[in-house]
PQR file with spaces between the fields and no chain letter, atoms N, CA, C, O and H, PARSE charges and radii, in Angstrom:
ATOM       1  N    MET     1      33.378   -7.658  -27.500 -0.4000 1.5000
ATOM       2  CA   MET     1      32.162   -7.185  -26.869 -0.0000 2.0000
ATOM       3  C    MET     1      31.565   -8.317  -26.038  0.5500 1.7000
ATOM       4  O    MET     1      31.374   -9.428  -26.533 -0.5500 1.4000
ATOM       5  N    GLN     2      31.275   -8.029  -24.783 -0.4000 1.5000
ATOM       6  CA   GLN     2      30.711   -9.050  -23.904 -0.0000 2.0000
ATOM       7  C    GLN     2      29.195   -9.067  -24.018  0.5500 1.7000
ATOM       8  O    GLN     2      28.548   -8.025  -24.126 -0.5500 1.4000
ATOM       9  H    GLN     2      31.430   -7.127  -24.381  0.4000 1.0000
ATOM      10  N    LYS     3      28.662  -10.243  -23.991 -0.4000 1.5000
ATOM      11  CA   LYS     3      27.209  -10.381  -23.979 -0.0000 2.0000
ATOM      12  C    LYS     3      26.749  -10.363  -22.528  0.5500 1.7000
ATOM      13  O    LYS     3      27.201  -11.168  -21.714 -0.5500 1.4000
ATOM      14  H    LYS     3      29.188  -11.089  -23.902  0.4000 1.0000
ATOM      15  N    VAL     4      25.865   -9.456  -22.218 -0.4000 1.5000
ATOM      16  CA   VAL     4      25.363   -9.340  -20.856 -0.0000 2.0000
ATOM      17  C    VAL     4      24.194  -10.304  -20.699  0.5500 1.7000
ATOM      18  O    VAL     4      23.176  -10.187  -21.381 -0.5500 1.4000
ATOM      19  H    VAL     4      25.498   -8.802  -22.880  0.4000 1.0000
ATOM      20  N    THR     5      24.357  -11.238  -19.806 -0.4000 1.5000
ATOM      21  CA   THR     5      23.274  -12.184  -19.554 -0.0000 2.0000
ATOM      22  C    THR     5      22.496  -11.706  -18.340  0.5500 1.7000
ATOM      23  O    THR     5      23.070  -11.212  -17.369 -0.5500 1.4000
ATOM      24  H    THR     5      25.184  -11.333  -19.252  0.4000 1.0000
ATOM      25  N    THR     6      21.246  -11.854  -18.408 -0.4000 1.5000
ATOM      26  CA   THR     6      20.388  -11.436  -17.306 -0.0000 2.0000
ATOM      27  C    THR     6      19.253  -12.423  -17.162  0.5500 1.7000
ATOM      28  O    THR     6      18.824  -13.056  -18.127 -0.5500 1.4000
ATOM      29  H    THR     6      20.780  -12.255  -19.196  0.4000 1.0000
ATOM      30  N    ASP     7      18.784  -12.541  -15.956 -0.4000 1.5000
ATOM      31  CA   ASP     7      17.637  -13.410  -15.719 -0.0000 2.0000
ATOM      32  C    ASP     7      16.371  -12.581  -15.507  0.5500 1.7000
ATOM      33  O    ASP     7      15.465  -12.977  -14.773 -0.5500 1.4000
ATOM      34  H    ASP     7      19.133  -12.028  -15.172  0.4000 1.0000
ATOM      35  N    TYR     8      16.331  -11.437  -16.159 -0.4000 1.5000
ATOM      36  CA   TYR     8      15.161  -10.568  -16.059 -0.0000 2.0000
ATOM      37  C    TYR     8      13.871  -11.293  -16.410  0.5500 1.7000
ATOM      38  O    TYR     8      12.906  -11.184  -15.654 -0.5500 1.4000
ATOM      39  H    TYR     8      17.067  -11.115  -16.755  0.4000 1.0000
ATOM      40  N    PRO     9      13.801  -12.029  -17.516 -0.5600 1.5000
ATOM      41  CA   PRO     9      12.539  -12.722  -17.810  0.2800 2.0000
ATOM      42  C    PRO     9      12.146  -13.696  -16.708  0.5500 1.7000
ATOM      43  O    PRO     9      10.963  -13.831  -16.397 -0.5500 1.4000
ATOM      44  N    ASN    10      13.115  -14.370  -16.118 -0.4000 1.5000
ATOM      45  CA   ASN    10      12.799  -15.305  -15.039 -0.0000 2.0000
ATOM      46  C    ASN    10      12.277  -14.582  -13.806  0.5500 1.7000
ATOM      47  O    ASN    10      11.327  -15.040  -13.171 -0.5500 1.4000
ATOM      48  H    ASN    10      14.076  -14.260  -16.371  0.4000 1.0000
ATOM      49  N    LYS    11      12.894  -13.453  -13.463 -0.4000 1.5000
ATOM      50  CA   LYS    11      12.417  -12.679  -12.313 -0.0000 2.0000
ATOM      51  C    LYS    11      11.017  -12.148  -12.573  0.5500 1.7000
ATOM      52  O    LYS    11      10.168  -12.142  -11.681 -0.5500 1.4000
ATOM      53  H    LYS    11      13.665  -13.081  -13.978  0.4000 1.0000
ATOM      54  N    PHE    12      10.785  -11.705  -13.794 -0.4000 1.5000
ATOM      55  CA   PHE    12       9.465  -11.182  -14.147 -0.0000 2.0000
ATOM      56  C    PHE    12       8.412  -12.278  -14.048  0.5500 1.7000
ATOM      57  O    PHE    12       7.343  -12.064  -13.478 -0.5500 1.4000
ATOM      58  H    PHE    12      11.475  -11.710  -14.518  0.4000 1.0000
ATOM      59  N    LEU    13       8.705  -13.434  -14.594 -0.4000 1.5000
ATOM      60  CA   LEU    13       7.754  -14.550  -14.541 -0.0000 2.0000
ATOM      61  C    LEU    13       7.512  -15.007  -13.110  0.5500 1.7000
ATOM      62  O    LEU    13       6.395  -15.382  -12.753 -0.5500 1.4000
ATOM      63  H    LEU    13       9.574  -13.608  -15.057  0.4000 1.0000
ATOM      64  N    THR    14       8.553  -14.976  -12.294 -0.4000 1.5000
ATOM      65  CA   THR    14       8.400  -15.327  -10.883 -0.0000 2.0000
ATOM      66  C    THR    14       7.494  -14.324  -10.177  0.5500 1.7000
ATOM      67  O    THR    14       6.612  -14.709   -9.409 -0.5500 1.4000
ATOM      68  H    THR    14       9.460  -14.672  -12.584  0.4000 1.0000
ATOM      69  N    ALA    15       7.714  -13.037  -10.439 -0.4000 1.5000
ATOM      70  CA   ALA    15       6.892  -12.000   -9.811 -0.0000 2.0000
ATOM      71  C    ALA    15       5.436  -12.109  -10.246  0.5500 1.7000
ATOM      72  O    ALA    15       4.530  -11.943   -9.429 -0.5500 1.4000
ATOM      73  H    ALA    15       8.430  -12.724  -11.063  0.4000 1.0000
ATOM      74  N    ILE    16       5.208  -12.385  -11.524 -0.4000 1.5000
ATOM      75  CA   ILE    16       3.834  -12.543  -12.017 -0.0000 2.0000
ATOM      76  C    ILE    16       3.166  -13.733  -11.349  0.5500 1.7000
ATOM      77  O    ILE    16       1.998  -13.660  -10.968 -0.5500 1.4000
ATOM      78  H    ILE    16       5.944  -12.520  -12.187  0.4000 1.0000
ATOM      79  N    GLY    17       3.899  -14.825  -11.207 -0.4000 1.5000
ATOM      80  CA   GLY    17       3.355  -16.006  -10.532 -0.0000 2.0000
ATOM      81  C    GLY    17       2.999  -15.721   -9.089  0.5500 1.7000
ATOM      82  O    GLY    17       1.960  -16.168   -8.604 -0.5500 1.4000
ATOM      83  H    GLY    17       4.848  -14.885  -11.517  0.4000 1.0000
ATOM      84  N    GLU    18       3.859  -14.973   -8.390 -0.4000 1.5000
ATOM      85  CA   GLU    18       3.582  -14.611   -6.999 -0.0000 2.0000
ATOM      86  C    GLU    18       2.370  -13.695   -6.898  0.5500 1.7000
ATOM      87  O    GLU    18       1.562  -13.827   -5.979 -0.5500 1.4000
ATOM      88  H    GLU    18       4.703  -14.609   -8.784  0.4000 1.0000
ATOM      89  N    LEU    19       2.243  -12.762   -7.846 -0.4000 1.5000
ATOM      90  CA   LEU    19       1.083  -11.872   -7.848 -0.0000 2.0000
ATOM      91  C    LEU    19      -0.205  -12.657   -8.077  0.5500 1.7000
ATOM      92  O    LEU    19      -1.211  -12.414   -7.412 -0.5500 1.4000
ATOM      93  H    LEU    19       2.899  -12.654   -8.593  0.4000 1.0000
ATOM      94  N    GLN    20      -0.171  -13.590   -9.010 -0.4000 1.5000
ATOM      95  CA   GLN    20      -1.353  -14.412   -9.270 -0.0000 2.0000
ATOM      96  C    GLN    20      -1.723  -15.236   -8.044  0.5500 1.7000
ATOM      97  O    GLN    20      -2.905  -15.368   -7.726 -0.5500 1.4000
ATOM      98  H    GLN    20       0.647  -13.787   -9.551  0.4000 1.0000
ATOM      99  N    ALA    21      -0.743  -15.787   -7.358 -0.4000 1.5000
ATOM     100  CA   ALA    21      -1.012  -16.567   -6.151 -0.0000 2.0000
ATOM     101  C    ALA    21      -1.611  -15.683   -5.059  0.5500 1.7000
ATOM     102  O    ALA    21      -2.531  -16.096   -4.352 -0.5500 1.4000
ATOM     103  H    ALA    21       0.217  -15.680   -7.616  0.4000 1.0000
ATOM     104  N    TYR    22      -1.082  -14.455   -4.924 -0.4000 1.5000
ATOM     105  CA   TYR    22      -1.606  -13.531   -3.917 -0.0000 2.0000
ATOM     106  C    TYR    22      -3.061  -13.183   -4.198  0.5500 1.7000
ATOM     107  O    TYR    22      -3.896  -13.203   -3.294 -0.5500 1.4000
ATOM     108  H    TYR    22      -0.335  -14.119   -5.498  0.4000 1.0000
ATOM     109  N    ILE    23      -3.363  -12.866   -5.452 -0.4000 1.5000
ATOM     110  CA   ILE    23      -4.722  -12.499   -5.820 -0.0000 2.0000
ATOM     111  C    ILE    23      -5.662  -13.677   -5.619  0.5500 1.7000
ATOM     112  O    ILE    23      -6.783  -13.503   -5.141 -0.5500 1.4000
ATOM     113  H    ILE    23      -2.685  -12.850   -6.186  0.4000 1.0000
ATOM     114  N    ALA    24      -5.217  -14.868   -5.978 -0.4000 1.5000
ATOM     115  CA   ALA    24      -6.058  -16.053   -5.814 -0.0000 2.0000
ATOM     116  C    ALA    24      -6.363  -16.329   -4.341  0.5500 1.7000
ATOM     117  O    ALA    24      -7.483  -16.712   -4.003 -0.5500 1.4000
ATOM     118  H    ALA    24      -4.307  -15.010   -6.366  0.4000 1.0000
ATOM     119  N    SER    25      -5.381  -16.137   -3.469 -0.4000 1.5000
ATOM     120  CA   SER    25      -5.608  -16.445   -2.054 -0.0000 2.0000
ATOM     121  C    SER    25      -6.265  -15.305   -1.285  0.5500 1.7000
ATOM     122  O    SER    25      -6.847  -15.543   -0.227 -0.5500 1.4000
ATOM     123  H    SER    25      -4.471  -15.826   -3.743  0.4000 1.0000
ATOM     124  N    ASN    26      -6.189  -14.066   -1.789 -0.4000 1.5000
ATOM     125  CA   ASN    26      -6.738  -12.917   -1.069 -0.0000 2.0000
ATOM     126  C    ASN    26      -7.831  -12.199   -1.850  0.5500 1.7000
ATOM     127  O    ASN    26      -8.196  -11.077   -1.500 -0.5500 1.4000
ATOM     128  H    ASN    26      -5.717  -13.873   -2.649  0.4000 1.0000
ATOM     129  N    GLY    27      -8.351  -12.811   -2.880 -0.4000 1.5000
ATOM     130  CA   GLY    27      -9.322  -12.158   -3.749 -0.0000 2.0000
ATOM     131  C    GLY    27     -10.560  -11.660   -3.025  0.5500 1.7000
ATOM     132  O    GLY    27     -11.111  -10.618   -3.380 -0.5500 1.4000
ATOM     133  H    GLY    27      -8.055  -13.722   -3.164  0.4000 1.0000
ATOM     134  N    ALA    28     -11.005  -12.400   -2.006 -0.4000 1.5000
ATOM     135  CA   ALA    28     -12.222  -12.013   -1.295 -0.0000 2.0000
ATOM     136  C    ALA    28     -12.037  -10.731   -0.484  0.5500 1.7000
ATOM     137  O    ALA    28     -13.004  -10.011   -0.236 -0.5500 1.4000
ATOM     138  H    ALA    28     -10.557  -13.246   -1.717  0.4000 1.0000
ATOM     139  N    SER    29     -10.808  -10.442   -0.072 -0.4000 1.5000
ATOM     140  CA   SER    29     -10.586   -9.257    0.760 -0.0000 2.0000
ATOM     141  C    SER    29     -10.075   -8.052   -0.016  0.5500 1.7000
ATOM     142  O    SER    29      -9.894   -6.982    0.565 -0.5500 1.4000
ATOM     143  H    SER    29     -10.022  -11.027   -0.273  0.4000 1.0000
ATOM     144  N    LEU    30      -9.840   -8.202   -1.312 -0.4000 1.5000
ATOM     145  CA   LEU    30      -9.376   -7.077   -2.121 -0.0000 2.0000
ATOM     146  C    LEU    30     -10.526   -6.110   -2.379  0.5500 1.7000
ATOM     147  O    LEU    30     -11.663   -6.529   -2.598 -0.5500 1.4000
ATOM     148  H    LEU    30      -9.987   -9.072   -1.784  0.4000 1.0000
ATOM     149  N    VAL    31     -10.226   -4.828   -2.352 -0.4000 1.5000
ATOM     150  CA   VAL    31     -11.234   -3.780   -2.505 -0.0000 2.0000
ATOM     151  C    VAL    31     -11.359   -3.391   -3.973  0.5500 1.7000
ATOM     152  O    VAL    31     -10.358   -3.183   -4.659 -0.5500 1.4000
ATOM     153  H    VAL    31      -9.303   -4.488   -2.174  0.4000 1.0000
ATOM     154  N    THR    32     -12.603   -3.295   -4.449 -0.4000 1.5000
ATOM     155  CA   THR    32     -12.850   -2.789   -5.792 -0.0000 2.0000
ATOM     156  C    THR    32     -13.173   -1.307   -5.652  0.5500 1.7000
ATOM     157  O    THR    32     -14.305   -0.928   -5.350 -0.5500 1.4000
ATOM     158  H    THR    32     -13.416   -3.464   -3.892  0.4000 1.0000
ATOM     159  N    TYR    33     -12.158   -0.478   -5.877 -0.4000 1.5000
ATOM     160  CA   TYR    33     -12.292    0.951   -5.614 -0.0000 2.0000
ATOM     161  C    TYR    33     -13.306    1.628   -6.532  0.5500 1.7000
ATOM     162  O    TYR    33     -13.973    2.574   -6.115 -0.5500 1.4000
ATOM     163  H    TYR    33     -11.239   -0.786   -6.122  0.4000 1.0000
ATOM     164  N    SER    34     -13.432    1.166   -7.760 -0.4000 1.5000
ATOM     165  CA   SER    34     -14.392    1.793   -8.668 -0.0000 2.0000
ATOM     166  C    SER    34     -15.822    1.597   -8.171  0.5500 1.7000
ATOM     167  O    SER    34     -16.641    2.509   -8.281 -0.5500 1.4000
ATOM     168  H    SER    34     -12.890    0.397   -8.099  0.4000 1.0000
ATOM     169  N    GLU    35     -16.135    0.418   -7.626 -0.4000 1.5000
ATOM     170  CA   GLU    35     -17.478    0.184   -7.087 -0.0000 2.0000
ATOM     171  C    GLU    35     -17.720    1.039   -5.845  0.5500 1.7000
ATOM     172  O    GLU    35     -18.807    1.589   -5.673 -0.5500 1.4000
ATOM     173  H    GLU    35     -15.469   -0.323   -7.536  0.4000 1.0000
ATOM     174  N    ARG    36     -16.729    1.151   -4.994 -0.4000 1.5000
ATOM     175  CA   ARG    36     -16.870    1.979   -3.792 -0.0000 2.0000
ATOM     176  C    ARG    36     -17.074    3.444   -4.177  0.5500 1.7000
ATOM     177  O    ARG    36     -17.901    4.130   -3.576 -0.5500 1.4000
ATOM     178  H    ARG    36     -15.846    0.704   -5.134  0.4000 1.0000
ATOM     179  N    TYR    37     -16.337    3.927   -5.164 -0.4000 1.5000
ATOM     180  CA   TYR    37     -16.440    5.311   -5.601 -0.0000 2.0000
ATOM     181  C    TYR    37     -17.835    5.587   -6.153  0.5500 1.7000
ATOM     182  O    TYR    37     -18.447    6.601   -5.817 -0.5500 1.4000
ATOM     183  H    TYR    37     -15.665    3.370   -5.652  0.4000 1.0000
ATOM     184  N    ARG    38     -18.339    4.690   -6.995 -0.4000 1.5000
ATOM     185  CA   ARG    38     -19.666    4.889   -7.592 -0.0000 2.0000
ATOM     186  C    ARG    38     -20.778    4.834   -6.553  0.5500 1.7000
ATOM     187  O    ARG    38     -21.816    5.472   -6.730 -0.5500 1.4000
ATOM     188  H    ARG    38     -17.842    3.866   -7.267  0.4000 1.0000
ATOM     189  N    SER    39     -20.578    4.083   -5.473 -0.4000 1.5000
ATOM     190  CA   SER    39     -21.619    3.995   -4.450 -0.0000 2.0000
ATOM     191  C    SER    39     -21.472    5.079   -3.389  0.5500 1.7000
ATOM     192  O    SER    39     -22.243    5.111   -2.429 -0.5500 1.4000
ATOM     193  H    SER    39     -19.735    3.565   -5.330  0.4000 1.0000
ATOM     194  N    GLY    40     -20.487    5.970   -3.548 -0.4000 1.5000
ATOM     195  CA   GLY    40     -20.325    7.088   -2.621 -0.0000 2.0000
ATOM     196  C    GLY    40     -19.554    6.750   -1.361  0.5500 1.7000
ATOM     197  O    GLY    40     -19.526    7.554   -0.429 -0.5500 1.4000
ATOM     198  H    GLY    40     -19.861    5.943   -4.328  0.4000 1.0000
ATOM     199  N    GLU    41     -18.927    5.582   -1.306 -0.4000 1.5000
ATOM     200  CA   GLU    41     -18.160    5.194   -0.135 -0.0000 2.0000
ATOM     201  C    GLU    41     -16.754    5.779   -0.204  0.5500 1.7000
ATOM     202  O    GLU    41     -16.274    6.148   -1.276 -0.5500 1.4000
ATOM     203  H    GLU    41     -18.951    4.929   -2.064  0.4000 1.0000
ATOM     204  N    ARG    42     -16.111    5.857    0.942 -0.4000 1.5000
ATOM     205  CA   ARG    42     -14.744    6.365    0.984 -0.0000 2.0000
ATOM     206  C    ARG    42     -13.804    5.351    0.358  0.5500 1.7000
ATOM     207  O    ARG    42     -13.973    4.142    0.512 -0.5500 1.4000
ATOM     208  H    ARG    42     -16.502    5.557    1.813  0.4000 1.0000
ATOM     209  N    ILE    43     -12.821    5.863   -0.344 -0.4000 1.5000
ATOM     210  CA   ILE    43     -11.836    4.978   -0.956 -0.0000 2.0000
ATOM     211  C    ILE    43     -10.434    5.266   -0.447  0.5500 1.7000
ATOM     212  O    ILE    43      -9.460    4.745   -0.991 -0.5500 1.4000
ATOM     213  H    ILE    43     -12.684    6.845   -0.469  0.4000 1.0000
ATOM     214  N    SER    44     -10.320    6.080    0.580 -0.4000 1.5000
ATOM     215  CA   SER    44      -9.010    6.433    1.100 -0.0000 2.0000
ATOM     216  C    SER    44      -9.068    6.500    2.615  0.5500 1.7000
ATOM     217  O    SER    44     -10.115    6.781    3.198 -0.5500 1.4000
ATOM     218  H    SER    44     -11.111    6.503    1.021  0.4000 1.0000
ATOM     219  N    SER    45      -7.942    6.242    3.240 -0.4000 1.5000
ATOM     220  CA   SER    45      -7.858    6.371    4.694 -0.0000 2.0000
ATOM     221  C    SER    45      -7.043    7.608    5.071  0.5500 1.7000
ATOM     222  O    SER    45      -6.570    7.722    6.202 -0.5500 1.4000
ATOM     223  H    SER    45      -7.091    6.014    2.767  0.4000 1.0000
ATOM     224  N    ALA    46      -6.881    8.520    4.136 -0.4000 1.5000
ATOM     225  CA   ALA    46      -6.052    9.706    4.371 -0.0000 2.0000
ATOM     226  C    ALA    46      -6.587   10.549    5.522  0.5500 1.7000
ATOM     227  O    ALA    46      -5.805   11.133    6.271 -0.5500 1.4000
ATOM     228  H    ALA    46      -7.265    8.427    3.217  0.4000 1.0000
ATOM     229  N    PHE    47      -7.905   10.620    5.675 -0.4000 1.5000
ATOM     230  CA   PHE    47      -8.471   11.427    6.763 -0.0000 2.0000
ATOM     231  C    PHE    47      -8.092   10.850    8.122  0.5500 1.7000
ATOM     232  O    PHE    47      -7.857   11.605    9.065 -0.5500 1.4000
ATOM     233  H    PHE    47      -8.541   10.146    5.067  0.4000 1.0000
ATOM     234  N    VAL    48      -8.029    9.539    8.236 -0.4000 1.5000
ATOM     235  CA   VAL    48      -7.633    8.907    9.496 -0.0000 2.0000
ATOM     236  C    VAL    48      -6.141    9.126    9.735  0.5500 1.7000
ATOM     237  O    VAL    48      -5.729    9.451   10.848 -0.5500 1.4000
ATOM     238  H    VAL    48      -8.220    8.926    7.470  0.4000 1.0000
ATOM     239  N    GLU    49      -5.342    8.948    8.700 -0.4000 1.5000
ATOM     240  CA   GLU    49      -3.906    9.139    8.836 -0.0000 2.0000
ATOM     241  C    GLU    49      -3.577   10.567    9.236  0.5500 1.7000
ATOM     242  O    GLU    49      -2.685   10.789   10.055 -0.5500 1.4000
ATOM     243  H    GLU    49      -5.676    8.684    7.796  0.4000 1.0000
ATOM     244  N    CYS    50      -4.277   11.526    8.676 -0.4000 1.5000
ATOM     245  CA   CYS    50      -4.054   12.930    9.006 -0.0000 2.0000
ATOM     246  C    CYS    50      -4.369   13.188   10.476  0.5500 1.7000
ATOM     247  O    CYS    50      -3.617   13.880   11.162 -0.5500 1.4000
ATOM     248  H    CYS    50      -5.001   11.345    8.010  0.4000 1.0000
ATOM     249  N    THR    51      -5.476   12.636   10.960 -0.4000 1.5000
ATOM     250  CA   THR    51      -5.870   12.819   12.350 -0.0000 2.0000
ATOM     251  C    THR    51      -4.842   12.201   13.286  0.5500 1.7000
ATOM     252  O    THR    51      -4.447   12.819   14.274 -0.5500 1.4000
ATOM     253  H    THR    51      -6.088   12.075   10.403  0.4000 1.0000
ATOM     254  N    VAL    52      -4.412   10.993   12.979 -0.4000 1.5000
ATOM     255  CA   VAL    52      -3.412   10.316   13.811 -0.0000 2.0000
ATOM     256  C    VAL    52      -2.117   11.122   13.833  0.5500 1.7000
ATOM     257  O    VAL    52      -1.522   11.310   14.894 -0.5500 1.4000
ATOM     258  H    VAL    52      -4.733   10.491   12.176  0.4000 1.0000
ATOM     259  N    ASN    53      -1.680   11.595   12.677 -0.4000 1.5000
ATOM     260  CA   ASN    53      -0.460   12.398   12.621 -0.0000 2.0000
ATOM     261  C    ASN    53      -0.584   13.676   13.427  0.5500 1.7000
ATOM     262  O    ASN    53       0.375   14.094   14.076 -0.5500 1.4000
ATOM     263  H    ASN    53      -2.164   11.442   11.815  0.4000 1.0000
ATOM     264  N    ALA    54      -1.757   14.305   13.396 -0.4000 1.5000
ATOM     265  CA   ALA    54      -1.966   15.539   14.153 -0.0000 2.0000
ATOM     266  C    ALA    54      -1.909   15.274   15.654  0.5500 1.7000
ATOM     267  O    ALA    54      -1.309   16.050   16.398 -0.5500 1.4000
ATOM     268  H    ALA    54      -2.536   13.966   12.869  0.4000 1.0000
ATOM     269  N    VAL    55      -2.526   14.191   16.100 -0.4000 1.5000
ATOM     270  CA   VAL    55      -2.521   13.853   17.527 -0.0000 2.0000
ATOM     271  C    VAL    55      -1.102   13.539   17.994  0.5500 1.7000
ATOM     272  O    VAL    55      -0.661   14.016   19.039 -0.5500 1.4000
ATOM     273  H    VAL    55      -3.014   13.561   15.495  0.4000 1.0000
ATOM     274  N    ILE    56      -0.405   12.741   17.214 -0.4000 1.5000
ATOM     275  CA   ILE    56       0.968   12.380   17.585 -0.0000 2.0000
ATOM     276  C    ILE    56       1.854   13.622   17.603  0.5500 1.7000
ATOM     277  O    ILE    56       2.686   13.781   18.496 -0.5500 1.4000
ATOM     278  H    ILE    56      -0.764   12.354   16.365  0.4000 1.0000
ATOM     279  N    SER    57       1.679   14.492   16.629 -0.4000 1.5000
ATOM     280  CA   SER    57       2.476   15.709   16.565 -0.0000 2.0000
ATOM     281  C    SER    57       2.251   16.578   17.792  0.5500 1.7000
ATOM     282  O    SER    57       3.206   17.103   18.366 -0.5500 1.4000
ATOM     283  H    SER    57       1.003   14.363   15.904  0.4000 1.0000
ATOM     284  N    LYS    58       0.993   16.734   18.198 -0.4000 1.5000
ATOM     285  CA   LYS    58       0.696   17.551   19.379 -0.0000 2.0000
ATOM     286  C    LYS    58       1.279   16.933   20.635  0.5500 1.7000
ATOM     287  O    LYS    58       1.793   17.645   21.497 -0.5500 1.4000
ATOM     288  H    LYS    58       0.218   16.307   17.732  0.4000 1.0000
ATOM     289  N    ARG    59       1.207   15.624   20.745 -0.4000 1.5000
ATOM     290  CA   ARG    59       1.750   14.965   21.941 -0.0000 2.0000
ATOM     291  C    ARG    59       3.254   15.109   22.017  0.5500 1.7000
ATOM     292  O    ARG    59       3.806   15.347   23.091 -0.5500 1.4000
ATOM     293  H    ARG    59       0.789   15.045   20.044  0.4000 1.0000
ATOM     294  N    PHE    60       3.927   14.966   20.873 -0.4000 1.5000
ATOM     295  CA   PHE    60       5.372   15.142   20.888 -0.0000 2.0000
ATOM     296  C    PHE    60       5.742   16.587   21.182  0.5500 1.7000
ATOM     297  O    PHE    60       6.727   16.837   21.877 -0.5500 1.4000
ATOM     298  H    PHE    60       3.479   14.773   20.001  0.4000 1.0000
ATOM     299  N    ALA    61       4.991   17.524   20.680 -0.4000 1.5000
ATOM     300  CA   ALA    61       5.272   18.937   20.933 -0.0000 2.0000
ATOM     301  C    ALA    61       5.110   19.238   22.430  0.5500 1.7000
ATOM     302  O    ALA    61       5.919   19.960   23.012 -0.5500 1.4000
ATOM     303  H    ALA    61       4.191   17.321   20.116  0.4000 1.0000
ATOM     304  N    LYS    62       4.073   18.689   23.038 -0.4000 1.5000
ATOM     305  CA   LYS    62       3.884   18.890   24.476 -0.0000 2.0000
ATOM     306  C    LYS    62       5.018   18.278   25.267  0.5500 1.7000
ATOM     307  O    LYS    62       5.489   18.866   26.241 -0.5500 1.4000
ATOM     308  H    LYS    62       3.415   18.102   22.565  0.4000 1.0000
ATOM     309  N    LYS    63       5.460   17.104   24.859 -0.4000 1.5000
ATOM     310  CA   LYS    63       6.536   16.439   25.567 -0.0000 2.0000
ATOM     311  C    LYS    63       7.818   17.251   25.472  0.5500 1.7000
ATOM     312  O    LYS    63       8.568   17.322   26.445 -0.5500 1.4000
ATOM     313  H    LYS    63       5.078   16.626   24.068  0.4000 1.0000
ATOM     314  N    GLN    64       8.084   17.852   24.348 -0.4000 1.5000
ATOM     315  CA   GLN    64       9.293   18.639   24.185 -0.0000 2.0000
ATOM     316  C    GLN    64       9.246   19.911   25.020  0.5500 1.7000
ATOM     317  O    GLN    64      10.279   20.357   25.520 -0.5500 1.4000
ATOM     318  H    GLN    64       7.475   17.794   23.557  0.4000 1.0000
ATOM     319  N    GLN    65       8.065   20.502   25.180 -0.4000 1.5000
ATOM     320  CA   GLN    65       7.956   21.718   25.960 -0.0000 2.0000
ATOM     321  C    GLN    65       8.175   21.434   27.439  0.5500 1.7000
ATOM     322  O    GLN    65       8.722   22.275   28.153 -0.5500 1.4000
ATOM     323  H    GLN    65       7.226   20.139   24.774  0.4000 1.0000
ATOM     324  N    VAL    66       7.759   20.269   27.908 -0.4000 1.5000
ATOM     325  CA   VAL    66       7.914   19.913   29.305 -0.0000 2.0000
ATOM     326  C    VAL    66       9.388   19.745   29.656  0.5500 1.7000
ATOM     327  O    VAL    66       9.813   20.100   30.756 -0.5500 1.4000
ATOM     328  H    VAL    66       7.315   19.586   27.329  0.4000 1.0000
ATOM     329  N    GLN    67      10.159   19.210   28.732 -0.4000 1.5000
ATOM     330  CA   GLN    67      11.583   19.000   29.005 -0.0000 2.0000
ATOM     331  C    GLN    67      12.242   20.332   29.120  0.5500 1.7000
ATOM     332  O    GLN    67      13.449   20.406   29.349 -0.5500 1.4000
ATOM     333  H    GLN    67       9.814   18.922   27.838  0.4000 1.0000
């Protein structure tokens, strides 16, 4: 029976270290969604994405009809 060696713990520790570094360097710009929700602010950009997708879809449809 072969023993399967893996560096999973090392990859996990590396990923955790990278996450901690990211949070430390970008903490001021991270959004606290629970505070935004309680204050009645929007917590999603889905409405903007939907609008952009609709505009792009209409423009592509018009372009296809012209051809």
